[in-house]
N, C-alpha and C positions, 0 to 999 in steps of 0.2 A: 215474363209470364207466358206460359204455353196456352195455346188455344184448345188443347186436348181437354176433354171433360175430366180426366183424372190427373190434373196438374198437381204439383207438390203441395200447394195450399189445400186442395181437397183431400189429399192423402193424410196430411197432418191433422186436419179437422176430424176426419173419420177415425183416426187412431186415438185422438183425445175423447172423442164420443164413446168409445168403448169402455172408458173408465168412469162414465157418469154413474153416480150413486154407489160407487164402490170405495172401500177404504184404501187409501193410497199413501205413499211416502213420497215427498218431494225433496230433492236435494238442490239447494241454490248454488250459484257460482261462488258465493262467499263462504260456503262450507256448511251453512246452517241447514237443519233438517226440520221438516214439518210433516206431521201426520194428521190425516183427518178424512172426512167423507167428501169426495169430489162431487160438487153440485152443479157448477156451470163453468163455461169458458167462452171466449169470444174469438174474433178472427186474428187477434194479436197474441193468442194463447195466454191471455190473462186468465187466472184460475181463481174460482171461489171454492173455499173449503169450509165445511161445517164441522163443529166440534173439534177444532184444530188444537193440536198440541205442538209446541216447539220442543224438540229433544236436544238436550245439550249433553255432550259426553266429554269428560276430561279424565283421562287415564282409565281407571276402573270405576269411576263414578258417573252416574247419569241422573238427569232430572227431566221430567216431562212438564212443561209449563203450559197450563190451559190458556188458550187465546180466544176460543169461541169461534164466531164467523170471521173469516180472514180472506183477504184478497191478496194474490201474489202476482206481480207483473211478469208476464211471459218472458221478457228479456232476461230475467234473473234465473229462470229455470234451467238447471243443468240435466236433471234426471227425474223421471217419474216412474214409479213402480207400484204395482198392486201389492197390498199386504195380504198374506195368506189367511190370517185369522187374528183374533184378539189374544190368543195364547201368548205366553212368554216368547218374545222375539230375540231377546238379548242373551248372550252366554251367561251361565250361572255365576261367573266371577264378578259380574257387574253389580254395583251396589246403588240402589236408589237413595238419593239424598235430597234435602230441602233446597229450595231456590237460593237461600242465603249461602248454603254450603257449596253449591255449584259455582256460584259467583266468586266466592273466595277462591276456590280451586282454579278458576279461569284466571283470576288476577295473578296467582302464584305461578301458574304455567307461563303467563305473558312475561312476568318478571324473569323467570328462569330462561326462557328463550331469548329475551333481550340481552341478558348477561352473556349467554353462550355466543351470541352474535358479535359481542364486543370483546371476546377473548384475545382476538389478534392484537389488541392494543396493550402496550406494556407501559403501565403507569408507575412502575418501580424506579 
């Protein structure tokens, strides 16, 4: 830790403060995406979002699942970005589906990726 008034911790806090009360997108280390209004943070970069949606995308399908008030641990955050507007953000070829449909698509994608990873095994 530096004794300088503008240490890395202060710079990080001031950059997060610039997002307060703005609509943001957060990408986590596990690949999940959250959209919401940035309401608060602490010294560990834990974040409070209001009106949170989890956006799940599988191929050309997507679903925004409402979560409400949501806390994200700072250690899981990979990327934070401000959203320009509430207008359509996704390309026109993306189709909005229900939660049940996106969960089914996730399972099918997982099955397919697992099968592809096992292709090197010759069971014949």
